[in-house]
C-alpha positions as CSV (number, residue, x, y, z in Angstrom):
1,M,0.0,0.0,0.0
2,S,2.0,2.9,-1.2
3,Q,1.0,6.6,-1.1
4,T,1.0,8.5,-4.4
5,N,-0.2,11.8,-5.6
6,P,-1.9,11.2,-9.0
7,P,-3.2,14.0,-11.2
8,R,-6.6,15.5,-10.3
9,T,-9.6,14.0,-11.9
10,T,-12.4,15.5,-14.0
11,P,-15.8,16.7,-12.8
12,L,-18.7,14.4,-12.2
13,S,-20.7,13.5,-15.3
14,P,-24.4,14.6,-15.4
15,A,-25.5,11.0,-15.7
16,L,-23.7,9.9,-12.5
17,S,-25.0,13.0,-10.7
18,A,-28.6,12.3,-11.7
19,A,-28.4,8.7,-10.5
20,R,-27.4,9.4,-6.9
21,G,-30.8,9.7,-5.5
22,P,-32.9,6.9,-3.9
23,D,-34.8,6.0,-7.1
24,G,-33.5,3.7,-9.8
25,R,-31.3,1.2,-8.0
26,D,-30.0,-0.5,-11.1
27,A,-29.1,2.9,-12.7
28,G,-27.4,3.9,-9.5
29,L,-25.2,0.8,-9.4
30,A,-24.3,1.2,-13.0
31,A,-23.4,4.9,-12.5
32,L,-21.2,3.9,-9.5
33,R,-18.9,2.1,-12.0
34,E,-17.8,5.6,-13.1
35,T,-16.4,6.2,-9.6
36,E,-12.7,7.1,-9.7
37,V,-11.8,6.8,-6.0
38,W,-13.3,4.5,-3.5
39,V,-12.7,5.5,0.2
40,F,-13.3,2.6,2.6
41,D,-13.5,2.7,6.4
42,L,-11.9,-0.4,7.9
43,D,-13.4,-1.8,11.1
44,N,-17.0,-3.2,10.8
45,T,-16.9,-2.1,7.1
46,L,-14.5,-4.2,5.1
47,Y,-15.2,-7.1,7.5
48,P,-18.6,-7.8,9.1
49,A,-19.4,-6.6,12.6
50,S,-20.2,-10.2,13.5
51,C,-16.4,-10.8,13.6
52,N,-16.6,-8.8,16.9
53,L,-13.0,-7.5,16.7
54,F,-14.2,-4.3,18.3
55,A,-15.0,-6.1,21.5
56,Q,-11.3,-6.9,21.8
57,V,-10.3,-3.4,21.0
58,D,-12.9,-2.0,23.3
59,R,-11.6,-4.0,26.3
60,R,-8.0,-3.2,25.4
61,I,-8.8,0.5,25.5
62,S,-10.2,0.1,29.0
63,E,-7.2,-1.9,30.1
64,F,-4.9,0.8,28.7
65,I,-6.7,3.5,30.7
66,A,-6.7,1.4,33.9
67,G,-3.0,0.8,33.6
68,H,-2.1,4.4,32.6
69,F,-4.0,6.0,35.5
70,G,-3.8,3.2,38.0
71,I,-7.5,2.9,38.4
72,P,-10.0,0.0,38.5
73,F,-11.3,-1.4,35.2
74,D,-14.9,-0.2,35.8
75,E,-13.7,3.4,36.4
76,A,-11.5,3.2,33.4
77,R,-14.4,2.1,31.3
78,T,-16.5,5.0,32.4
79,R,-13.7,7.4,31.4
80,Q,-13.3,5.7,28.1
81,K,-16.9,6.2,27.1
82,Q,-16.9,9.8,28.3
83,F,-13.8,10.5,26.1
84,F,-15.5,8.9,23.2
85,R,-18.7,11.0,23.6
86,D,-16.7,14.2,24.1
87,Y,-14.0,13.8,21.5
88,G,-15.1,11.3,18.9
89,T,-12.4,8.8,19.9
90,T,-11.0,7.8,23.3
91,L,-7.5,8.5,22.0
92,R,-8.3,12.1,21.1
93,G,-9.6,12.7,24.6
94,L,-6.6,11.1,26.2
95,M,-4.3,13.3,24.0
96,V,-6.1,16.5,24.6
97,E,-6.6,16.1,28.3
98,H,-3.6,14.0,29.4
99,D,-1.0,14.2,26.6
100,V,-1.0,10.5,26.2
101,D,1.5,9.1,23.6
102,P,-0.7,8.0,20.7
103,V,1.8,5.5,19.3
104,A,2.0,3.6,22.6
105,Y,-1.8,3.7,22.9
106,M,-2.4,2.4,19.3
107,D,0.1,-0.4,19.7
108,F,-1.5,-1.5,22.9
109,V,-5.2,-1.4,21.9
110,H,-4.7,-3.0,18.5
111,D,-2.7,-6.0,19.9
112,I,-5.6,-8.3,19.2
113,D,-6.4,-11.7,17.6
114,V,-7.7,-11.2,14.1
115,T,-8.3,-14.9,13.3
116,G,-12.0,-14.3,13.7
117,V,-11.9,-12.4,10.4
118,A,-12.3,-14.8,7.5
119,P,-10.8,-14.2,4.1
120,S,-13.5,-13.0,1.7
121,P,-13.1,-14.3,-1.9
122,L,-16.1,-12.3,-3.0
123,L,-14.8,-9.1,-1.6
124,T,-11.4,-9.7,-3.2
125,E,-13.0,-10.4,-6.6
126,A,-15.3,-7.4,-6.3
127,L,-12.3,-5.1,-5.5
128,D,-10.4,-6.5,-8.4
129,R,-13.2,-5.8,-10.8
130,L,-14.3,-2.5,-9.3
131,P,-13.0,0.4,-11.4
132,G,-11.2,3.2,-9.6
133,R,-8.5,3.6,-7.0
134,K,-9.1,2.3,-3.5
135,I,-8.0,3.9,-0.2
136,I,-8.6,2.9,3.4
137,F,-9.5,5.8,5.7
138,T,-9.5,4.7,9.3
139,N,-9.4,6.2,12.8
140,G,-7.1,3.3,13.5
141,S,-3.5,2.8,12.6
142,V,-1.7,1.6,9.4
143,K,-0.4,-1.4,11.4
144,H,-3.9,-2.4,12.4
145,A,-5.2,-1.9,8.8
146,A,-2.4,-4.0,7.4
147,N,-3.1,-6.7,10.0
148,V,-6.9,-6.9,9.2
149,A,-6.6,-6.4,5.4
150,G,-3.9,-9.1,5.3
151,R,-6.2,-11.5,7.1
152,L,-9.0,-10.6,4.6
153,G,-6.6,-11.2,1.7
154,I,-7.1,-7.7,0.3
155,A,-4.1,-5.7,1.5
156,D,-2.6,-5.3,-2.0
157,R,-5.9,-4.1,-3.4
158,F,-5.4,-0.6,-1.8
159,E,-3.0,2.0,-2.9
160,A,-2.7,3.5,0.6
161,V,-4.0,3.6,4.2
162,F,-4.9,7.1,5.5
163,D,-4.8,6.5,9.2
164,I,-5.2,8.5,12.4
165,A,-1.5,9.5,12.3
166,A,-1.8,10.8,8.8
167,A,-4.8,12.8,10.0
168,D,-2.6,14.4,12.7
169,Y,-4.7,12.4,15.3
170,V,-7.8,14.3,14.4
171,P,-10.5,11.6,14.0
172,K,-13.5,11.3,11.8
173,P,-16.0,13.0,11.6
174,D,-14.0,16.2,12.0
175,P,-13.9,17.7,8.5
176,R,-10.2,18.4,8.6
177,P,-8.9,14.9,7.9
178,Y,-11.3,14.6,5.0
179,A,-9.9,17.8,3.5
180,T,-6.3,16.4,4.0
181,L,-7.2,13.1,2.4
182,V,-8.7,14.9,-0.7
183,E,-5.6,17.1,-1.0
184,R,-3.0,14.4,-0.4
185,F,-4.4,11.9,-2.9
186,G,-5.7,14.4,-5.5
187,I,-9.3,13.3,-5.1
188,A,-12.1,15.0,-7.0
189,P,-14.9,14.5,-4.4
190,A,-17.7,14.5,-7.0
191,R,-16.1,11.4,-8.5
192,A,-15.4,9.6,-5.3
193,C,-17.4,7.3,-3.0
194,M,-17.0,6.8,0.7
195,V,-18.1,3.6,2.5
196,E,-18.6,3.6,6.3
197,D,-20.3,1.8,9.1
198,I,-20.7,4.9,11.3
199,A,-23.3,7.0,9.7
200,R,-22.2,10.4,11.0
201,N,-18.8,9.8,9.5
202,L,-20.4,10.2,6.1
203,A,-21.6,13.7,6.7
204,P,-18.3,15.5,5.9
205,A,-17.9,13.2,2.8
206,H,-21.3,14.2,1.6
207,A,-20.6,17.9,2.3
208,L,-17.5,17.6,0.0
209,G,-19.7,16.1,-2.8
210,M,-18.8,12.4,-2.4
211,T,-21.3,9.6,-2.9
212,T,-22.0,8.0,0.5
213,V,-22.6,4.4,1.4
214,W,-23.6,3.3,4.9
215,V,-22.9,-0.3,5.9
216,R,-25.9,-0.6,8.2
217,G,-25.0,-1.1,11.9
218,E,-27.3,-1.6,14.9
219,Q,-25.3,0.1,17.6
220,D,-26.5,3.6,18.7
221,Y,-23.1,5.2,17.7
222,E,-23.3,3.6,14.3
223,R,-26.9,4.8,13.6
224,A,-26.6,8.3,15.1
225,G,-28.0,10.8,12.6
226,V,-29.8,8.4,10.4
227,G,-33.3,9.7,9.6
228,A,-32.4,13.1,11.1
229,G,-31.3,14.9,7.9
230,L,-28.1,12.9,7.4
231,Q,-27.6,12.4,3.6
232,I,-26.9,8.8,2.7
233,D,-27.0,7.7,-0.9
234,H,-26.8,3.9,-0.4
235,T,-27.5,1.7,2.6
236,V,-26.2,-1.9,2.4
237,D,-26.2,-4.9,4.7
238,D,-23.7,-7.1,2.9
239,L,-20.8,-5.1,1.5
240,P,-19.1,-7.8,-0.5
241,S,-22.3,-8.7,-2.3
242,W,-23.2,-5.1,-3.0
243,L,-19.7,-4.3,-4.3
244,A,-20.0,-7.4,-6.5
245,A,-23.2,-6.1,-7.9
246,V,-21.6,-2.7,-8.6
247,A,-18.7,-4.4,-10.3
248,G,-21.1,-6.4,-12.5
249,L,-20.4,-9.7,-10.8
250,A,-24.0,-10.3,-9.7
251,G,-27.1,-10.4,-11.8
């Protein structure tokens, strides 16, 4: 996964623009084949939430806080959730309020077992057939992304990982890392599509002009904003199958 700075792309065609609404599912999928840059979240997006990797990460975060402050696990968990609510990620809260070393934190919380993630031949084939560049945009680390994508068998399908360090530790959905992503990779937002499991993280992408795809989640933090004015162009339950349909692999 190497970072490059390709030439900027051309404006969105009227046909693709017209197909972005909720009507005309087939036309919408066909139009998506004109997408020039696909931006994918990692966790609970490129692999299903049923793999439950986040449960491991979630516990590791509480363990890190407990160890760092020398407090009981339950108190650490309360602090963790408050940081998440106040700052968007626990790490951001720890950095702002306590100057915690982000590298040490990320190394600790992502030291998890990823064998629960099964390789996905359908996802691999869909990514191979899907036109356009592919980039991972994650609030996690490059190391974690490489670990998970390697397990899925898709690591070499992406030109780069734009992680929390590349975002100067400012997490989604703050608009600043989206602007940095667009600038760094020469993305024309009107010809790009962003795929996410946390609905509110799609708002800045929509504001830039990207097509937005929500991988439906059932947790409150994943659904926040849905039905309350948040613009989502496509909602999917099975990302590999949906991408396969976009790529023309499914009838």
